[in-house]
N, C-alpha and C positions, 0 to 999 in steps of 0.2 A: 505495497496499500504507498502510497507516495507522505510524504510526511508534509505534511499539513496541516491547520485547525480547520474543522469542518465544524455542521454544525452534530444536532444528536437524535435530529429526524432524520439525515441524511447515512448514521450508521445502523439509525434500528430499520428501515428502511435495509439494507444490505445486508442486515445482521445474519439469518436463513444461512444463506448460503457460506459464506465465511468459514474458514478458517478456523480453529482456536487459537493461533498464534497469530492471523488474522483481525478478531476478535478483540483477543489483550493491546497487541498494536495501535491498534478504533479506539479503542476506550483511553490510550494514554496522551494520544492527539486530540482527546479530544478537550475544547476550553474548562480548565479547572470552575468555574461556575456549574454547568454544566451534567458533571459526571459523578455526582450522588443522585441527582435525579434521574439520570438514564442510571444510575445501578438501580434506584429500588426502584421501576418499573419492567426490568428481566426476569425470567422464567427462577423458580428456584433453583432447576436443572440451569441455567444460565449464570447466574451469578454465583452457585458453585465450582462451574468452569474455570470462571475468573480466578477466583480464590483460589482455586488446584495451583493454577498458573503468576501468580503474583509473589515475591517475597515473601518473609515473614514479618515484615513492618509492614506493607502493603497491608498484608492478609491482616495483621490483629486491627488495623485502621478504618477496612471498608467492614469487617465485619461488625464494627463495634455500631454502624450506622442505623443496625437494620431493632427492626423492632422484638422481643426474645419469638415470639410465630413465625414469624420471618425466617429469623434467627438459625431458629430449629428445622425449618426447611430446608434451609442451605446441608447445614449438616445430616440430612435424613439422603441427599441428593448426595454426597460427599462421596469418597472411595471409601470402603470400610478403615484401611492402613491409616485416612488421612482423619478422620474425625474426630480422633483424641486430640493429636497433634491443636486442628480448628479448632476443640473445645478449650485447650486448653490457653492459646490466644483471647481470652474473652474476659473480662475483668469480673468479682462480682459487684452488684446483685445480679447482672442480669445472665452469666453459669446457670447459678443457680433456680435462676424461671426457666432459662433453653432445658438442665435436667429433667425439670418439671415436667415439659413438654415433651421431651423424648422420650418419658415411660408412658407417654397414652401411642397406641397406633396411632398409623396417620391419618387413619378413615375414621376416626373415632371423633366423636365432639373434645376432647381434652388433646387430643392434636391440631384439632384446628384453631383454640380458643387463642384469646389475648390476654395473659393472667396482672395485663393493666385496663384497670379501669377507678372511676370514681365510687370511693364507698364513704360512706357518713353514719352518723351513730343515731337513736333514736333522740335521740336527750337534747343534740344539737337545736337553736333556735336556728329559722331560716338565716338571720341576717348575718350568724356565724358557719351558719354550712354556705352562705356566695361567698363569703369572705376563702376559706377553707377550698374549694372548687377550685376560684380562681388563683391560687399557689398552688397549689396543684397540679393545676392543669398544664403554668409554666414550668413547675422542674421536670416533670414527666409528661415526655409525649402521650395524647390520649384520644380517641376519638369521642368525644362526651357525651352522648345522646342524651342517660337515661343517668340519674346517682342510684349503687344501692343499699342499703341501711343495713347494715349488719351487727349483730352481738356481739362480746368479747371473744365469742368462740368462731366468729365466719359463721355466725349459720345466715342463710340470708333470710331479714325480718319482712322488707318490703322494698318499695321502687319508688322513686322520688326521678317527674322531669322535669327539665328548666320549666317551661309552660307552667306547674304543680309551683315550682317554686315562684315565679314572678309572678302570682297570680294571688298569693302568698302571705301574708302580714308578717315585718321582717321577726313578732318578739314571740307566732305559733314556735310551737317545737314540729320536730320532724314528723315525727309519733305521728301527731295529730293530722301531716295533710299525703303523708308515702300512702301508695296504694298497695293494700297486705295479698291481695288477689292477682301473684306475679309465675306467668309462665319460664318454668324455669324449664333443662333436660342437664341429664344427668351427663357426669362426665366417658360414661362408655358408649355412649348412643349412636348407632351409625351414625351417619354422615349422611344418607341416604334420606333416616329418620329423620336426621336435623334439617335436613331443607325443608320437609314437610311439615314441617311443625314452625318455618317460617313461614310457606308458606300462606298455610293453613289463616293464621294471625296476624299477616301481614305487622312481622316489626321490626325496625330497625338493628336492633341489637337482642339476647339474647343470652342469659347468664346462664352459667355451668356449674353445678351442685355437683360433689355426690353424694356419696349415702347416707350421710350425716346432714342432707343438709346445706353445708358448710359451699360456701359460694369460692370456687377454683377460676373461673376468669370468666369470658364474657367470646362469644362470637355476631360477629357484624354481616350487613345482612352484603356487602361485600366480598365479606369471606363467604357464602354463599352462592354467590354467582360464579368464582370457581371451582366451587363443588357440584353445580348443575350442569357446567361444560363438559366436565371431568366425566358424571354417569354419564349423559349425555353421548359424549363420544364412543364410551366403554361402550355403548348398547350399538349406537351406528356399525360399531369394530363389527361386531358379533354379527348383526344382524345383517350382515354382509359377507360370513362365511368365513369368519378369519380370527385368529386371539386377537385381544385390544392392545391396538399400542401405546407403550408407557411413556413415548415419548414421542416433538414433533417429526413427520413424514422424512424431513431431512434431514433433522439428526435423528437416527436412530438406524443403527449401521447395517451395512444391506445384507449380512449374515443370519439378524436378529431377526426383519423381518421377513426372508426366507422362510424361516424355524417355525414364526408367526401364521404364516398363509399354507406355506408343506402342510402338515397335517393337516388342515382341516379339508386342504384340495383334493390330498389324498385319498383320505375319508370316502370326499367325496361323488370322486374318483371311482371308489369301490363302487361305492350303491350305482352307482350308473352300467357298473357292469354287468349289473339285475338283470338291466333293460335290455342290453345283448339276449342274455340269456333268457328272457320273455321272450324277446323276436325268435330265440332261435327252439321256443318249444310249439311259438305259432307260424313254424317253416312249414307245414304240408298246406292252411290256411294260404300262404302267402304263396305258395307258389302257385295254387289253384287260381286265386286271387290276386296278379299283381299288382290290379288296382291301391290294393286295400291301402299298402307300403308304401303310396303316394300321399296320404292322410297320416301318416305316422307323426311327424312334426307336429302340423297343424292341433290332433289331437293334446298329445303330450306336451306340447307350450303352453295350451290354453290349461290344460289341469293344471301345470307349474305357475300359471302366472297371475290363475284366481286363489293358490293356496298361498301364495307370497303377498298376496295383500292381505287378506286374512288375518295372516301371524302376523305381519308387520302393522297394520291396528289393534289387533288384540294385544300385542308385547308392550306399542304406546300409550296401549288404555293401564294398562296393568299398570308399570310405571307411574300414571299421571292418580295411580287409587281411582281412577274412574270403576274398575270393575273390580271383585272380588273372585276365589275362587265359589264364594256359594255363587258367585251371579253366572255358572257354568251353563245351567239348565239354557234360562236368558235369552244365551251368545251365541248357542247350539239353536234356539229357534228362530232368534233372528238373522245368525248364516244362514241355514235350509231357506229362507225365505229370500236374501239375498244370492242363493246358490240356487234355486229353484229361475229366478226372473233372470239372473245374467246365463246360467245355461241357455231361457230361450232365448235370449238377444243371438249369443254366440251360435247356437242352433240354425236359428234364422237365417244369420248371413251366411252361413255353408252351405242352409239349403238351399238359398237364389244362387249364390255361388256355381254350384256340379250344375242345378239347371242351366243357368244363363251361357255356362264350358257350353253342355250336351246344345243348346242351342246353334250358339254359335260355329263350335270348330265340330259336331258331333266326339268330342272323347273317351267316353264312359259307355259305348255298345248300348247295345237292345238292355241291359238292365238298369239302366242309367235313375230309374226312379227307388227300386230298391238302395242302388250308392246311397245317393241322398239321404235315404231316411236313416242309413246307418252312421252315417258322418251325424247325423241332426242328434240321433237318440246319446250317442253316444258323449258327442261334447254337453247333450244336458247333463249326461251321467257323471261323465269324467270333471266336466267343474265344478256339478254339488256337492263331489265329495274332494275335491282341490281346496275350498271354500270351507267343507267341515274339519279335513285331516288342517290345515292353518290353522283357524281357528282354536282347537280343542288342544293341538299338542302345548301350547305355552302353556293351558290352563293345569295340562298335566306335571310338564313340568315342576311348574311351582311348587303344584300338589308333592312332588317329590325332593322335595325342596332344594333345584336347580333354578338357574340362573334365566328364567323364560328365555331374553334374551339370545338363548341358545337354538331355538328355533327358529334358526335364520332361515333367510327365504332360500338362498342356493342348499338350503337341508328339505325344508317341504319340497323345493320343487325337484325333490333328485325322488322324494317316496313318493310323491304324484305320477312324477312321468313312471314308475314301474307299476305301482296299479293301475295307472288310466289305459294303458296297453294291456290291461286284465280284463278291463271292460269294454276298451274297442271291442280286443276280438271277440268276446262272449256276444256282445249284442251283437256281431259279423256273421259269427255261426246260426242264431236264432234267427236271424231276419234272410243271413244270403242262401239258406240251406233248399237246398235243393233247385235251385239255380245256379250260384256260380261257386258254389261251395256246398 
């Protein structure tokens, strides 16, 4: 990279395609006043990569600019052999705060929370609370939306918003102003359940408590935005028929990407081999009525597409808590009706297509009407089956304790391909017996 001063915007735009050495060099070429804002906006993975390539003095300086929860995220992204060295470069009390956060799993509420929050005692007056909060916010960086009222054992008693404080008299006590009905989350709560809690109550901040109702920290809405993006990305990857990537697309090693994609692709390929087996089973029918082979791709792709649609809709509805396992019968009834309607639409199109080609090109011989009916009824059956299979499979997986997103569109399509052939040739055997078969 050319040694010139350039803006953080230019560097951020080029960041995904730069090597680690170029990133370090580019960061050090930034104007001094732009370095800290730029560093703070990077992902924890990118911050860790920079710190690993800094000198000890630089590493110590830059880890100190991070909030405790951000520093913990960076340390978790660092190579295991370098974590202790990075942790030792942090001064107290930040080190104790970071160690407390590292005791939690990354996907738990305790691993997301900030241990820095505004706390008040119930015996304070509103005037004393204002004075304390003003001094406390100046001494320690905090996002202050609410102040939490705690007893000497740090048990959560209530919450006070700034609106509550502004509307109260200065001589009123905090215990008279505070609200006691506080939405809290346990420190071992899964991050997905925590995001649901935010969405359900439409809050800016949720206090995190332990089993004894002692407040341990807070999680803010901007932390949950990252969680939602991470969970959605993971589900999309699984729905696409692969393991979820744990790094940005351009930053994940090629070997790791092949590993994450290859396993699923091989499993789907083995599943599709059953399609060839099914075709071999019906080889006699195909040899006597070669015209049936022309419609095989049409039939199985229609079933696979309908199954993929249904599984995607149900997986997303389950992720949004729109449906539960107990709603399975309602889902089946709804998708049965949808499958009949969608299958009828495709069957009508297929029937008209065969009749049109027969009229224009005489493509299907004297039994064209029987062939048209075979394709039409097969489409109706295959689309109905695909819709039902795609909608029920995610519910079955959730019932068995697996991630419903594992019922990916390619997986459902593979399942329906095999069964679709059986439906097609069974219908053909019934309709074409005594004519082409």
